Every structure is written in C-alpha cells, then in structure tokens.
PDB file with one MODEL, atoms N, CA, C and O in Angstrom:
MODEL        1
ATOM      1  N   UNK A   1     254.508 149.237  -0.457  1.00  0.00           N
ATOM      2  CA  UNK A   1     253.442 149.477  -1.415  1.00  0.00           C
ATOM      3  C   UNK A   1     252.440 148.345  -1.358  1.00  0.00           C
ATOM      4  O   UNK A   1     252.768 147.171  -1.190  1.00  0.00           O
ATOM      5  N   UNK A   2     251.157 148.787  -1.514  1.00  0.00           N
ATOM      6  CA  UNK A   2     250.059 147.915  -1.454  1.00  0.00           C
ATOM      7  C   UNK A   2     249.475 147.744  -2.849  1.00  0.00           C
ATOM      8  O   UNK A   2     249.088 148.723  -3.487  1.00  0.00           O
ATOM      9  N   UNK A   3     249.410 146.512  -3.322  1.00  0.00           N
ATOM     10  CA  UNK A   3     248.834 146.291  -4.658  1.00  0.00           C
ATOM     11  C   UNK A   3     247.301 146.224  -4.599  1.00  0.00           C
ATOM     12  O   UNK A   3     246.705 146.124  -3.526  1.00  0.00           O
ATOM     13  N   UNK A   4     246.721 146.278  -5.720  1.00  0.00           N
ATOM     14  CA  UNK A   4     245.231 146.376  -5.869  1.00  0.00           C
ATOM     15  C   UNK A   4     244.582 145.128  -5.220  1.00  0.00           C
ATOM     16  O   UNK A   4     243.596 145.267  -4.497  1.00  0.00           O
ATOM     17  N   UNK A   5     245.102 143.953  -5.460  1.00  0.00           N
ATOM     18  CA  UNK A   5     244.439 142.736  -4.905  1.00  0.00           C
ATOM     19  C   UNK A   5     244.430 142.775  -3.396  1.00  0.00           C
ATOM     20  O   UNK A   5     243.447 142.398  -2.758  1.00  0.00           O
ATOM     21  N   UNK A   6     245.551 143.240  -2.817  1.00  0.00           N
ATOM     22  CA  UNK A   6     245.593 143.312  -1.334  1.00  0.00           C
ATOM     23  C   UNK A   6     244.586 144.362  -0.843  1.00  0.00           C
ATOM     24  O   UNK A   6     243.895 144.161   0.156  1.00  0.00           O
ATOM     25  N   UNK A   7     244.522 145.469  -1.562  1.00  0.00           N
ATOM     26  CA  UNK A   7     243.513 146.528  -1.179  1.00  0.00           C
ATOM     27  C   UNK A   7     242.097 145.937  -1.252  1.00  0.00           C
ATOM     28  O   UNK A   7     241.288 146.199  -0.362  1.00  0.00           O
ATOM     29  N   UNK A   8     241.781 145.164  -2.268  1.00  0.00           N
ATOM     30  CA  UNK A   8     240.472 144.614  -2.342  1.00  0.00           C
ATOM     31  C   UNK A   8     240.162 143.691  -1.174  1.00  0.00           C
ATOM     32  O   UNK A   8     239.075 143.747  -0.599  1.00  0.00           O
ATOM     33  N   UNK A   9     241.074 142.885  -0.844  1.00  0.00           N
ATOM     34  CA  UNK A   9     240.891 141.970   0.333  1.00  0.00           C
ATOM     35  C   UNK A   9     240.733 142.741   1.614  1.00  0.00           C
ATOM     36  O   UNK A   9     239.933 142.331   2.455  1.00  0.00           O
ATOM     37  N   UNK A  10     241.446 143.837   1.825  1.00  0.00           N
ATOM     38  CA  UNK A  10     241.319 144.673   2.998  1.00  0.00           C
ATOM     39  C   UNK A  10     239.968 145.333   3.080  1.00  0.00           C
ATOM     40  O   UNK A  10     239.353 145.443   4.141  1.00  0.00           O
ATOM     41  N   UNK A  11     239.536 145.765   1.922  1.00  0.00           N
ATOM     42  CA  UNK A  11     238.168 146.437   1.818  1.00  0.00           C
ATOM     43  C   UNK A  11     237.100 145.439   2.120  1.00  0.00           C
ATOM     44  O   UNK A  11     236.168 145.731   2.870  1.00  0.00           O
ATOM     45  N   UNK A  12     237.219 144.210   1.526  1.00  0.00           N
ATOM     46  CA  UNK A  12     236.221 143.207   1.815  1.00  0.00           C
ATOM     47  C   UNK A  12     236.109 142.841   3.260  1.00  0.00           C
ATOM     48  O   UNK A  12     235.012 142.651   3.785  1.00  0.00           O
ATOM     49  N   UNK A  13     237.288 142.739   3.931  1.00  0.00           N
ATOM     50  CA  UNK A  13     237.333 142.345   5.340  1.00  0.00           C
ATOM     51  C   UNK A  13     236.671 143.554   6.138  1.00  0.00           C
ATOM     52  O   UNK A  13     235.823 143.319   6.998  1.00  0.00           O
ATOM     53  N   UNK A  14     237.047 144.765   5.857  1.00  0.00           N
ATOM     54  CA  UNK A  14     236.462 145.959   6.518  1.00  0.00           C
ATOM     55  C   UNK A  14     234.936 145.912   6.475  1.00  0.00           C
ATOM     56  O   UNK A  14     234.251 145.969   7.497  1.00  0.00           O
ATOM     57  N   UNK A  15     234.418 145.800   5.190  1.00  0.00           N
ATOM     58  CA  UNK A  15     232.995 145.850   5.003  1.00  0.00           C
ATOM     59  C   UNK A  15     232.257 144.617   5.614  1.00  0.00           C
ATOM     60  O   UNK A  15     231.138 144.732   6.113  1.00  0.00           O
ATOM     61  N   UNK A  16     232.923 143.445   5.554  1.00  0.00           N
ATOM     62  CA  UNK A  16     232.256 142.237   6.178  1.00  0.00           C
ATOM     63  C   UNK A  16     232.026 142.471   7.618  1.00  0.00           C
ATOM     64  O   UNK A  16     231.000 141.981   8.090  1.00  0.00           O
ATOM     65  N   UNK A  17     232.832 143.155   8.412  1.00  0.00           N
ATOM     66  CA  UNK A  17     232.661 143.441   9.724  1.00  0.00           C
ATOM     67  C   UNK A  17     231.441 144.393   9.935  1.00  0.00           C
ATOM     68  O   UNK A  17     230.862 144.447  11.020  1.00  0.00           O
ATOM     69  N   UNK A  18     231.087 145.116   8.891  1.00  0.00           N
ATOM     70  CA  UNK A  18     229.984 146.072   8.927  1.00  0.00           C
ATOM     71  C   UNK A  18     228.729 145.516   8.376  1.00  0.00           C
ATOM     72  O   UNK A  18     227.686 146.169   8.357  1.00  0.00           O
ATOM     73  N   UNK A  19     228.836 144.243   7.903  1.00  0.00           N
ATOM     74  CA  UNK A  19     227.516 143.586   7.392  1.00  0.00           C
ATOM     75  C   UNK A  19     227.313 143.687   5.939  1.00  0.00           C
ATOM     76  O   UNK A  19     226.293 143.213   5.437  1.00  0.00           O
ATOM     77  N   UNK A  20     228.225 144.280   5.217  1.00  0.00           N
ATOM     78  CA  UNK A  20     228.110 144.455   3.798  1.00  0.00           C
ATOM     79  C   UNK A  20     228.491 143.158   3.051  1.00  0.00           C
ATOM     80  O   UNK A  20     229.408 142.439   3.448  1.00  0.00           O
ATOM     81  N   UNK A  21     227.763 142.890   1.970  1.00  0.00           N
ATOM     82  CA  UNK A  21     227.996 141.544   1.337  1.00  0.00           C
ATOM     83  C   UNK A  21     228.927 141.689   0.090  1.00  0.00           C
ATOM     84  O   UNK A  21     229.637 140.738  -0.238  1.00  0.00           O
ATOM     85  N   UNK A  22     228.938 142.757  -0.549  1.00  0.00           N
ATOM     86  CA  UNK A  22     229.732 142.906  -1.758  1.00  0.00           C
ATOM     87  C   UNK A  22     230.208 144.315  -1.993  1.00  0.00           C
ATOM     88  O   UNK A  22     229.569 145.275  -1.563  1.00  0.00           O
ATOM     89  N   UNK A  23     231.354 144.446  -2.689  1.00  0.00           N
ATOM     90  CA  UNK A  23     231.800 145.767  -3.110  1.00  0.00           C
ATOM     91  C   UNK A  23     230.969 146.188  -4.232  1.00  0.00           C
ATOM     92  O   UNK A  23     230.704 145.402  -5.142  1.00  0.00           O
ATOM     93  N   UNK A  24     230.519 147.461  -4.211  1.00  0.00           N
ATOM     94  CA  UNK A  24     229.570 147.986  -5.270  1.00  0.00           C
ATOM     95  C   UNK A  24     230.289 148.948  -6.208  1.00  0.00           C
ATOM     96  O   UNK A  24     229.958 148.985  -7.393  1.00  0.00           O
ATOM     97  N   UNK A  25     231.267 149.735  -5.726  1.00  0.00           N
ATOM     98  CA  UNK A  25     232.020 150.612  -6.562  1.00  0.00           C
ATOM     99  C   UNK A  25     233.429 150.720  -6.118  1.00  0.00           C
ATOM    100  O   UNK A  25     233.711 150.701  -4.920  1.00  0.00           O
ATOM    101  N   UNK A  26     234.349 150.835  -7.077  1.00  0.00           N
ATOM    102  CA  UNK A  26     235.750 151.021  -6.771  1.00  0.00           C
ATOM    103  C   UNK A  26     236.335 152.154  -7.655  1.00  0.00           C
ATOM    104  O   UNK A  26     236.124 152.212  -8.866  1.00  0.00           O
ATOM    105  N   UNK A  27     237.065 153.030  -6.984  1.00  0.00           N
ATOM    106  CA  UNK A  27     237.597 154.109  -7.664  1.00  0.00           C
ATOM    107  C   UNK A  27     239.153 154.092  -7.372  1.00  0.00           C
ATOM    108  O   UNK A  27     239.601 153.731  -6.284  1.00  0.00           O
ATOM    109  N   UNK A  28     239.932 154.505  -8.420  1.00  0.00           N
ATOM    110  CA  UNK A  28     241.352 154.663  -8.197  1.00  0.00           C
ATOM    111  C   UNK A  28     241.676 156.136  -8.184  1.00  0.00           C
ATOM    112  O   UNK A  28     241.403 156.851  -9.148  1.00  0.00           O
ATOM    113  N   UNK A  29     242.264 156.592  -7.080  1.00  0.00           N
ATOM    114  CA  UNK A  29     242.731 157.974  -6.924  1.00  0.00           C
ATOM    115  C   UNK A  29     244.326 157.916  -7.043  1.00  0.00           C
ATOM    116  O   UNK A  29     244.913 156.837  -7.125  1.00  0.00           O
ATOM    117  N   UNK A  30     244.941 159.062  -7.045  1.00  0.00           N
ATOM    118  CA  UNK A  30     246.380 159.095  -7.116  1.00  0.00           C
ATOM    119  C   UNK A  30     247.083 158.282  -6.017  1.00  0.00           C
ATOM    120  O   UNK A  30     247.983 157.488  -6.291  1.00  0.00           O
ATOM    121  N   UNK A  31     246.673 158.489  -4.840  1.00  0.00           N
ATOM    122  CA  UNK A  31     247.314 157.877  -3.696  1.00  0.00           C
ATOM    123  C   UNK A  31     246.560 156.700  -2.969  1.00  0.00           C
ATOM    124  O   UNK A  31     247.014 156.144  -1.968  1.00  0.00           O
ATOM    125  N   UNK A  32     245.415 156.389  -3.545  1.00  0.00           N
ATOM    126  CA  UNK A  32     244.629 155.349  -2.854  1.00  0.00           C
ATOM    127  C   UNK A  32     243.539 154.745  -3.814  1.00  0.00           C
ATOM    128  O   UNK A  32     243.273 155.195  -4.928  1.00  0.00           O
ATOM    129  N   UNK A  33     242.955 153.668  -3.219  1.00  0.00           N
ATOM    130  CA  UNK A  33     241.745 153.120  -3.859  1.00  0.00           C
ATOM    131  C   UNK A  33     240.585 153.396  -2.924  1.00  0.00           C
ATOM    132  O   UNK A  33     240.746 153.358  -1.704  1.00  0.00           O
ATOM    133  N   UNK A  34     239.415 153.675  -3.485  1.00  0.00           N
ATOM    134  CA  UNK A  34     238.292 154.047  -2.675  1.00  0.00           C
ATOM    135  C   UNK A  34     237.177 152.981  -2.992  1.00  0.00           C
ATOM    136  O   UNK A  34     236.835 152.775  -4.156  1.00  0.00           O
ATOM    137  N   UNK A  35     236.647 152.343  -1.982  1.00  0.00           N
ATOM    138  CA  UNK A  35     235.675 151.308  -2.132  1.00  0.00           C
ATOM    139  C   UNK A  35     234.376 151.698  -1.486  1.00  0.00           C
ATOM    140  O   UNK A  35     234.378 152.348  -0.441  1.00  0.00           O
ATOM    141  N   UNK A  36     233.261 151.316  -2.081  1.00  0.00           N
ATOM    142  CA  UNK A  36     231.905 151.322  -1.444  1.00  0.00           C
ATOM    143  C   UNK A  36     231.363 149.997  -1.548  1.00  0.00           C
ATOM    144  O   UNK A  36     231.681 149.267  -2.486  1.00  0.00           O
ATOM    145  N   UNK A  37     230.529 149.622  -0.609  1.00  0.00           N
ATOM    146  CA  UNK A  37     229.957 148.333  -0.599  1.00  0.00           C
ATOM    147  C   UNK A  37     228.403 148.441  -0.302  1.00  0.00           C
ATOM    148  O   UNK A  37     227.916 149.486   0.129  1.00  0.00           O
ATOM    149  N   UNK A  38     227.649 147.303  -0.557  1.00  0.00           N
ATOM    150  CA  UNK A  38     226.269 147.243  -0.350  1.00  0.00           C
ATOM    151  C   UNK A  38     225.891 145.925   0.383  1.00  0.00           C
ATOM    152  O   UNK A  38     226.674 144.975   0.416  1.00  0.00           O
ATOM    153  N   UNK A  39     224.717 145.899   0.947  1.00  0.00           N
ATOM    154  CA  UNK A  39     224.201 144.713   1.595  1.00  0.00           C
ATOM    155  C   UNK A  39     223.265 143.971   0.767  1.00  0.00           C
ATOM    156  O   UNK A  39     222.377 143.299   1.291  1.00  0.00           O
ATOM    157  N   UNK A  40     223.409 144.052  -0.513  1.00  0.00           N
ATOM    158  CA  UNK A  40     222.452 143.362  -1.443  1.00  0.00           C
ATOM    159  C   UNK A  40     221.922 144.281  -2.494  1.00  0.00           C
ATOM    160  O   UNK A  40     222.608 145.204  -2.935  1.00  0.00           O
ATOM    161  N   UNK A  41     220.700 144.034  -2.901  1.00  0.00           N
ATOM    162  CA  UNK A  41     220.075 144.881  -4.026  1.00  0.00           C
ATOM    163  C   UNK A  41     219.478 146.181  -3.541  1.00  0.00           C
ATOM    164  O   UNK A  41     219.241 147.074  -4.355  1.00  0.00           O
ATOM    165  N   UNK A  42     219.229 146.329  -2.277  1.00  0.00           N
ATOM    166  CA  UNK A  42     218.562 147.552  -1.807  1.00  0.00           C
ATOM    167  C   UNK A  42     219.659 148.641  -1.579  1.00  0.00           C
ATOM    168  O   UNK A  42     220.705 148.362  -0.992  1.00  0.00           O
ATOM    169  N   UNK A  43     219.389 149.897  -2.065  1.00  0.00           N
ATOM    170  CA  UNK A  43     220.323 150.974  -1.897  1.00  0.00           C
ATOM    171  C   UNK A  43     220.388 151.328  -0.405  1.00  0.00           C
ATOM    172  O   UNK A  43     219.403 151.237   0.328  1.00  0.00           O
ATOM    173  N   UNK A  44     221.569 151.728   0.000  1.00  0.00           N
ATOM    174  CA  UNK A  44     221.741 152.200   1.370  1.00  0.00           C
ATOM    175  C   UNK A  44     222.267 153.645   1.286  1.00  0.00           C
ATOM    176  O   UNK A  44     223.324 153.915   0.716  1.00  0.00           O
ATOM    177  N   UNK A  45     221.483 154.558   1.878  1.00  0.00           N
ATOM    178  CA  UNK A  45     221.837 155.907   1.868  1.00  0.00           C
ATOM    179  C   UNK A  45     222.621 156.363   3.069  1.00  0.00           C
ATOM    180  O   UNK A  45     222.358 155.919   4.187  1.00  0.00           O
ATOM    181  N   UNK A  46     223.563 157.226   2.865  1.00  0.00           N
ATOM    182  CA  UNK A  46     224.282 157.681   4.041  1.00  0.00           C
ATOM    183  C   UNK A  46     225.455 156.819   4.418  1.00  0.00           C
ATOM    184  O   UNK A  46     226.107 157.096   5.425  1.00  0.00           O
ATOM    185  N   UNK A  47     225.753 155.797   3.668  1.00  0.00           N
ATOM    186  CA  UNK A  47     226.870 154.959   4.022  1.00  0.00           C
ATOM    187  C   UNK A  47     228.222 155.558   3.631  1.00  0.00           C
ATOM    188  O   UNK A  47     228.281 156.400   2.734  1.00  0.00           O
ATOM    189  N   UNK A  48     229.255 155.160   4.253  1.00  0.00           N
ATOM    190  CA  UNK A  48     230.548 155.654   3.916  1.00  0.00           C
ATOM    191  C   UNK A  48     231.345 154.601   3.237  1.00  0.00           C
ATOM    192  O   UNK A  48     231.024 153.414   3.300  1.00  0.00           O
ATOM    193  N   UNK A  49     232.381 155.031   2.588  1.00  0.00           N
ATOM    194  CA  UNK A  49     233.269 154.069   1.898  1.00  0.00           C
ATOM    195  C   UNK A  49     234.464 153.892   2.741  1.00  0.00           C
ATOM    196  O   UNK A  49     234.498 154.263   3.914  1.00  0.00           O
ATOM    197  N   UNK A  50     235.472 153.304   2.115  1.00  0.00           N
ATOM    198  CA  UNK A  50     236.784 153.085   2.724  1.00  0.00           C
ATOM    199  C   UNK A  50     237.819 153.386   1.741  1.00  0.00           C
ATOM    200  O   UNK A  50     237.677 153.071   0.560  1.00  0.00           O
ATOM    201  N   UNK A  51     238.892 154.005   2.199  1.00  0.00           N
ATOM    202  CA  UNK A  51     240.026 154.405   1.401  1.00  0.00           C
ATOM    203  C   UNK A  51     241.261 153.525   1.856  1.00  0.00           C
ATOM    204  O   UNK A  51     241.560 153.411   3.045  1.00  0.00           O
ATOM    205  N   UNK A  52     241.950 152.918   0.843  1.00  0.00           N
ATOM    206  CA  UNK A  52     243.098 152.037   1.144  1.00  0.00           C
ATOM    207  C   UNK A  52     244.340 152.843   0.555  1.00  0.00           C
ATOM    208  O   UNK A  52     244.387 153.082  -0.651  1.00  0.00           O
ATOM    209  N   UNK A  53     245.265 153.224   1.358  1.00  0.00           N
ATOM    210  CA  UNK A  53     246.456 154.001   0.870  1.00  0.00           C
ATOM    211  C   UNK A  53     247.356 153.051   0.106  1.00  0.00           C
ATOM    212  O   UNK A  53     247.715 151.978   0.592  1.00  0.00           O
ATOM    213  N   UNK A  54     247.727 153.483  -1.147  1.00  0.00           N
ATOM    214  CA  UNK A  54     248.585 152.684  -1.924  1.00  0.00           C
ATOM    215  C   UNK A  54     249.945 152.489  -1.377  1.00  0.00           C
ATOM    216  O   UNK A  54     250.559 151.437  -1.561  1.00  0.00           O
ATOM    217  N   UNK A  55     250.431 153.491  -0.702  1.00  0.00           N
ATOM    218  CA  UNK A  55     251.838 153.485  -0.164  1.00  0.00           C
ATOM    219  C   UNK A  55     251.981 152.640   1.097  1.00  0.00           C
ATOM    220  O   UNK A  55     252.915 151.849   1.225  1.00  0.00           O
ATOM    221  N   UNK A  56     251.033 152.819   2.038  1.00  0.00           N
ATOM    222  CA  UNK A  56     251.112 152.170   3.375  1.00  0.00           C
ATOM    223  C   UNK A  56     250.120 151.125   3.585  1.00  0.00           C
ATOM    224  O   UNK A  56     250.320 150.336   4.509  1.00  0.00           O
ATOM    225  N   UNK A  57     249.035 150.999   2.833  1.00  0.00           N
ATOM    226  CA  UNK A  57     248.031 149.997   3.090  1.00  0.00           C
ATOM    227  C   UNK A  57     247.052 150.386   4.155  1.00  0.00           C
ATOM    228  O   UNK A  57     246.195 149.587   4.530  1.00  0.00           O
ATOM    229  N   UNK A  58     247.160 151.641   4.673  1.00  0.00           N
ATOM    230  CA  UNK A  58     246.369 152.100   5.734  1.00  0.00           C
ATOM    231  C   UNK A  58     244.851 152.183   5.314  1.00  0.00           C
ATOM    232  O   UNK A  58     244.541 152.705   4.243  1.00  0.00           O
ATOM    233  N   UNK A  59     243.945 151.680   6.145  1.00  0.00           N
ATOM    234  CA  UNK A  59     242.534 151.653   5.880  1.00  0.00           C
ATOM    235  C   UNK A  59     241.912 152.819   6.694  1.00  0.00           C
ATOM    236  O   UNK A  59     242.057 152.941   7.911  1.00  0.00           O
ATOM    237  N   UNK A  60     241.213 153.652   5.913  1.00  0.00           N
ATOM    238  CA  UNK A  60     240.526 154.856   6.520  1.00  0.00           C
ATOM    239  C   UNK A  60     239.120 154.890   6.011  1.00  0.00           C
ATOM    240  O   UNK A  60     238.825 154.477   4.889  1.00  0.00           O
ATOM    241  N   UNK A  61     238.225 155.409   6.890  1.00  0.00           N
ATOM    242  CA  UNK A  61     236.822 155.670   6.469  1.00  0.00           C
ATOM    243  C   UNK A  61     236.887 156.782   5.374  1.00  0.00           C
ATOM    244  O   UNK A  61     237.716 157.690   5.433  1.00  0.00           O
ATOM    245  N   UNK A  62     235.991 156.666   4.396  1.00  0.00           N
ATOM    246  CA  UNK A  62     235.897 157.626   3.345  1.00  0.00           C
ATOM    247  C   UNK A  62     234.447 158.149   3.432  1.00  0.00           C
ATOM    248  O   UNK A  62     233.515 157.593   2.851  1.00  0.00           O
ATOM    249  N   UNK A  63     234.314 159.275   4.210  1.00  0.00           N
ATOM    250  CA  UNK A  63     233.000 159.781   4.554  1.00  0.00           C
ATOM    251  C   UNK A  63     232.565 160.865   3.599  1.00  0.00           C
ATOM    252  O   UNK A  63     233.347 161.772   3.313  1.00  0.00           O
ATOM    253  N   UNK A  64     231.345 160.807   3.093  1.00  0.00           N
ATOM    254  CA  UNK A  64     230.737 161.916   2.369  1.00  0.00           C
ATOM    255  C   UNK A  64     229.506 162.338   3.158  1.00  0.00           C
ATOM    256  O   UNK A  64     228.820 161.478   3.710  1.00  0.00           O
ATOM    257  N   UNK A  65     229.210 163.595   3.230  1.00  0.00           N
ATOM    258  CA  UNK A  65     229.854 164.713   2.542  1.00  0.00           C
ATOM    259  C   UNK A  65     231.104 165.184   3.264  1.00  0.00           C
ATOM    260  O   UNK A  65     231.146 165.333   4.486  1.00  0.00           O
ATOM    261  N   UNK A  66     232.118 165.410   2.441  1.00  0.00           N
ATOM    262  CA  UNK A  66     233.320 166.046   2.887  1.00  0.00           C
ATOM    263  C   UNK A  66     233.892 166.729   1.635  1.00  0.00           C
ATOM    264  O   UNK A  66     234.073 166.077   0.607  1.00  0.00           O
ATOM    265  N   UNK A  67     234.170 168.005   1.712  1.00  0.00           N
ATOM    266  CA  UNK A  67     234.634 168.704   0.553  1.00  0.00           C
ATOM    267  C   UNK A  67     235.901 168.126  -0.045  1.00  0.00           C
ATOM    268  O   UNK A  67     236.059 168.014  -1.260  1.00  0.00           O
ATOM    269  N   UNK A  68     236.817 167.756   0.881  1.00  0.00           N
ATOM    270  CA  UNK A  68     238.092 167.087   0.376  1.00  0.00           C
ATOM    271  C   UNK A  68     237.794 165.758  -0.273  1.00  0.00           C
ATOM    272  O   UNK A  68     238.371 165.458  -1.319  1.00  0.00           O
ATOM    273  N   UNK A  69     236.923 164.949   0.295  1.00  0.00           N
ATOM    274  CA  UNK A  69     236.625 163.657  -0.336  1.00  0.00           C
ATOM    275  C   UNK A  69     235.826 163.782  -1.587  1.00  0.00           C
ATOM    276  O   UNK A  69     235.996 162.981  -2.506  1.00  0.00           O
ATOM    277  N   UNK A  70     234.910 164.811  -1.666  1.00  0.00           N
ATOM    278  CA  UNK A  70     234.199 165.003  -2.984  1.00  0.00           C
ATOM    279  C   UNK A  70     235.220 165.330  -4.044  1.00  0.00           C
ATOM    280  O   UNK A  70     235.144 164.785  -5.145  1.00  0.00           O
ATOM    281  N   UNK A  71     236.184 166.210  -3.758  1.00  0.00           N
ATOM    282  CA  UNK A  71     237.205 166.584  -4.762  1.00  0.00           C
ATOM    283  C   UNK A  71     238.025 165.325  -5.127  1.00  0.00           C
ATOM    284  O   UNK A  71     238.252 165.074  -6.310  1.00  0.00           O
ATOM    285  N   UNK A  72     238.465 164.542  -4.145  1.00  0.00           N
ATOM    286  CA  UNK A  72     239.223 163.338  -4.437  1.00  0.00           C
ATOM    287  C   UNK A  72     238.408 162.386  -5.272  1.00  0.00           C
ATOM    288  O   UNK A  72     238.954 161.809  -6.212  1.00  0.00           O
ATOM    289  N   UNK A  73     237.137 162.185  -4.991  1.00  0.00           N
ATOM    290  CA  UNK A  73     236.287 161.250  -5.768  1.00  0.00           C
ATOM    291  C   UNK A  73     236.122 161.754  -7.180  1.00  0.00           C
ATOM    292  O   UNK A  73     236.168 160.981  -8.137  1.00  0.00           O
ATOM    293  N   UNK A  74     235.922 163.096  -7.312  1.00  0.00           N
ATOM    294  CA  UNK A  74     235.742 163.626  -8.650  1.00  0.00           C
ATOM    295  C   UNK A  74     236.883 163.419  -9.571  1.00  0.00           C
ATOM    296  O   UNK A  74     236.714 163.213 -10.773  1.00  0.00           O
ATOM    297  N   UNK A  75     238.082 163.476  -8.987  1.00  0.00           N
ATOM    298  CA  UNK A  75     239.313 163.275  -9.726  1.00  0.00           C
ATOM    299  C   UNK A  75     239.751 161.874  -9.832  1.00  0.00           C
ATOM    300  O   UNK A  75     240.754 161.615 -10.497  1.00  0.00           O
ATOM    301  N   UNK A  76     239.054 160.900  -9.204  1.00  0.00           N
ATOM    302  CA  UNK A  76     239.340 159.476  -9.246  1.00  0.00           C
ATOM    303  C   UNK A  76     238.778 158.869 -10.454  1.00  0.00           C
ATOM    304  O   UNK A  76     237.863 159.411 -11.073  1.00  0.00           O
ATOM    305  N   UNK A  77     239.325 157.711 -10.818  1.00  0.00           N
ATOM    306  CA  UNK A  77     238.770 156.971 -11.938  1.00  0.00           C
ATOM    307  C   UNK A  77     237.887 155.803 -11.480  1.00  0.00           C
ATOM    308  O   UNK A  77     238.340 155.005 -10.659  1.00  0.00           O
ATOM    309  N   UNK A  78     236.710 155.672 -11.948  1.00  0.00           N
ATOM    310  CA  UNK A  78     235.785 154.543 -11.579  1.00  0.00           C
ATOM    311  C   UNK A  78     236.285 153.318 -12.330  1.00  0.00           C
ATOM    312  O   UNK A  78     236.505 153.352 -13.541  1.00  0.00           O
ATOM    313  N   UNK A  79     236.453 152.271 -11.604  1.00  0.00           N
ATOM    314  CA  UNK A  79     237.054 151.021 -12.129  1.00  0.00           C
ATOM    315  C   UNK A  79     235.843 150.029 -12.366  1.00  0.00           C
ATOM    316  O   UNK A  79     234.958 149.887 -11.522  1.00  0.00           O
ATOM    317  N   UNK A  80     235.865 149.368 -13.542  1.00  0.00           N
ATOM    318  CA  UNK A  80     235.002 148.285 -13.742  1.00  0.00           C
ATOM    319  C   UNK A  80     233.488 148.626 -13.886  1.00  0.00           C
ATOM    320  O   UNK A  80     232.656 147.785 -13.547  1.00  0.00           O
ATOM    321  N   UNK A  81     233.118 149.804 -14.367  1.00  0.00           N
ATOM    322  CA  UNK A  81     231.665 150.123 -14.485  1.00  0.00           C
ATOM    323  C   UNK A  81     231.132 149.722 -15.741  1.00  0.00           C
ATOM    324  O   UNK A  81     229.943 149.915 -15.997  1.00  0.00           O
TER     325      UNK A  81
ENDMDL
END
C-alpha cells in the first residue's frame, strides 16, 4: 500500500523531471491519487496529470481527454481546494 505522503513525493519527482514547479490540484479516487502541476502562475493548456496507484504505488500518466479518465476525475474528490 502507498500512503498519501509517498504519493505526493512521487508526483513531485515526476513533475520535476518535466519542469513543473508545484502541484496545482490533487484528487482522491477510489484506487489512486491524481495530481496536476504547473510551472508557475501562467496556465498551461493541454498538460496531463499523473495517477499514483494506492495499492502498488505505480505512476501513470493521466491524460485528458480520455472518456475513462473524465469519469474517474468526475467521481474523485478534490483535496485542499
């Protein structure tokens, strides 16, 4: 099992490699946490997020648009807004 703090660190490491400075949104889904990041104050369009599996800790791209990912995001809870 992967706890939330570990998932946050993995997401930060993932986005740091892509040049993002900070996590901008975090969602909790049934089986994973979904993270989005930004490179500062300017919005970035067309960027993807990352999904961290709660059970295995696997890091996967969370790409939109995707019908399955839109459904997952709709049913997820936004954390810390």
